[in-house]
C-alpha positions as CSV (number, residue, x, y, z in Angstrom):
1,X,-123.8,238.6,-49.6
2,X,-124.9,238.4,-46.1
3,X,-125.7,241.6,-44.4
4,X,-123.3,240.8,-41.4
5,X,-120.3,240.4,-43.6
6,X,-121.2,243.7,-45.4
7,X,-121.5,245.6,-42.0
8,X,-118.1,244.0,-41.0
9,X,-116.4,245.3,-44.3
10,X,-118.1,248.8,-43.7
11,X,-117.1,249.0,-40.1
12,X,-113.4,247.8,-40.9
13,X,-112.8,250.4,-43.6
14,X,-114.4,253.1,-41.6
15,X,-112.1,252.4,-38.7
16,X,-109.1,252.1,-41.0
17,X,-110.2,255.5,-42.8
18,X,-110.2,257.0,-39.4
19,X,-106.7,255.8,-38.6
20,X,-105.3,256.6,-42.0
21,X,-106.8,260.3,-41.9
22,X,-105.6,260.9,-38.1
23,X,-102.1,259.6,-38.9
24,X,-101.9,261.4,-42.3
25,X,-103.2,264.7,-40.7
26,X,-100.1,264.6,-38.3
27,X,-97.4,263.7,-40.7
28,X,-98.5,265.4,-44.0
29,X,-95.9,268.2,-43.7
30,X,-93.1,265.8,-42.7
31,X,-92.0,265.3,-46.5
32,X,-89.1,262.8,-45.6
33,X,-91.3,260.4,-43.5
34,X,-94.8,260.8,-45.1
35,X,-94.0,258.2,-47.8
36,X,-92.9,255.4,-45.1
37,X,-95.7,256.3,-42.9
38,X,-98.0,255.5,-45.8
39,X,-96.4,252.3,-46.4
40,X,-96.7,251.5,-42.6
41,X,-100.4,252.4,-42.9
42,X,-100.7,249.9,-45.9
43,X,-99.3,247.2,-43.6
44,X,-101.6,248.1,-40.7
45,X,-104.6,247.9,-43.0
46,X,-103.9,244.2,-43.8
47,X,-103.7,243.2,-40.1
48,X,-107.6,242.8,-39.8
49,X,-107.6,240.0,-42.2
50,X,-105.1,238.0,-40.1
51,X,-108.0,238.0,-37.4
52,X,-110.3,236.6,-40.0
53,X,-107.7,234.1,-41.1
54,X,-107.7,235.1,-44.6
55,X,-104.5,234.3,-46.7
56,X,-102.8,237.5,-47.7
57,X,-102.1,235.8,-51.3
58,X,-106.0,236.4,-52.0
59,X,-105.1,240.1,-51.8
60,X,-102.5,240.0,-54.6
61,X,-104.6,241.2,-57.5
62,X,-106.2,244.0,-55.4
63,X,-102.7,245.2,-54.0
64,X,-101.1,245.3,-57.5
65,X,-104.2,247.4,-58.8
66,X,-103.6,249.8,-55.7
67,X,-99.9,249.9,-56.3
68,X,-100.2,250.9,-60.0
69,X,-103.3,253.0,-59.4
70,X,-101.9,255.3,-56.7
71,X,-98.4,255.0,-57.5
72,X,-98.8,256.4,-61.0
73,X,-101.4,258.7,-59.8
74,X,-99.1,260.3,-57.3
75,X,-96.5,260.8,-60.1
76,X,-99.2,262.7,-62.1
77,X,-100.3,264.7,-59.2
78,X,-96.6,265.6,-58.2
79,X,-95.8,266.5,-61.8
80,X,-98.9,268.6,-62.1
81,X,-98.2,270.5,-58.8
82,X,-94.7,271.2,-59.8
83,X,-95.7,272.5,-63.2
84,X,-98.9,274.2,-62.6
85,X,-99.5,274.6,-58.8
86,X,-102.7,273.3,-57.0
87,X,-104.9,273.2,-60.1
88,X,-102.2,271.2,-62.0
89,X,-102.0,268.7,-58.9
90,X,-105.9,268.3,-59.0
91,X,-106.0,267.8,-62.9
92,X,-102.9,265.6,-62.7
93,X,-104.5,263.5,-60.0
94,X,-107.7,263.1,-61.8
95,X,-106.1,262.3,-65.3
96,X,-103.7,260.0,-63.7
97,X,-106.4,258.3,-61.8
98,X,-108.4,257.8,-64.8
99,X,-105.4,256.2,-66.9
100,X,-104.1,254.1,-64.1
101,X,-107.6,252.7,-63.2
102,X,-107.5,251.3,-66.8
103,X,-104.2,250.0,-66.7
104,X,-104.3,248.5,-63.1
105,X,-107.5,246.8,-64.0
106,X,-105.7,244.8,-66.6
107,X,-103.0,243.7,-64.1
108,X,-105.8,243.0,-61.3
109,X,-107.8,241.0,-63.8
110,X,-104.8,239.1,-65.1
111,X,-103.7,238.2,-61.3
112,X,-107.5,237.2,-60.5
113,X,-107.4,234.8,-63.6
114,X,-104.2,233.4,-62.3
115,X,-105.7,232.7,-58.7
116,X,-109.0,231.2,-60.3
117,X,-106.8,229.0,-62.7
118,X,-105.0,227.7,-59.6
119,X,-108.4,226.8,-58.1
120,X,-107.4,228.6,-54.7
121,X,-110.5,228.5,-52.6
122,X,-112.3,231.7,-53.4
123,X,-112.2,234.0,-50.3
124,X,-112.6,237.1,-52.2
125,X,-115.2,239.2,-50.2
126,X,-116.1,243.0,-50.0
127,X,-113.7,243.1,-47.1
128,X,-110.8,241.4,-48.9
129,X,-111.2,243.5,-52.0
130,X,-111.5,246.7,-50.0
131,X,-108.6,246.1,-47.8
132,X,-106.5,244.8,-50.7
133,X,-107.0,248.0,-52.7
134,X,-106.7,250.2,-49.8
135,X,-103.3,248.8,-48.7
136,X,-102.1,248.6,-52.4
137,X,-103.1,252.3,-52.9
138,X,-101.2,253.2,-49.5
139,X,-98.1,251.3,-50.9
140,X,-98.1,252.7,-54.3
141,X,-98.4,256.2,-53.0
142,X,-95.9,255.7,-50.1
143,X,-93.3,254.4,-52.5
144,X,-93.7,257.3,-54.9
145,X,-93.6,259.8,-52.1
146,X,-90.5,258.2,-50.5
147,X,-88.7,258.2,-53.8
148,X,-89.8,261.7,-54.7
149,X,-88.7,263.3,-51.3
150,X,-85.6,261.4,-51.4
151,X,-84.7,262.9,-54.7
152,X,-86.3,266.4,-54.2
153,X,-85.2,267.3,-50.8
């Protein structure tokens, strides 16, 4: 891997992290809109790849991983918080993350095998993997929070 590409990936993810943290900080208490805000942040996180002319389909495996990973994690964390408070949310999040990493890895691997079988030109890089998982996690968490706060409030 060339160091320039690694630095590009690190800078991109660092910039996206700052944006995500800032936006989340301002909207975290807004239960009704925090889910859609997270989904919007997922879309925004994919935008840098357009600049690099990377086809979005190359991200499918990572986005599926993130959707499953954070979607189910959010369910475990919300359930833990509801049943046992802050410690329940932490334990629910940790247990949920461990379980979902395993299951999400199955689907990510399956999707990647399909991409390889179709002989799609391999554009999987540190940047595409990072952004794919980042956006997928935002989508998964955003969807669950949108559903949860629509039902619970």
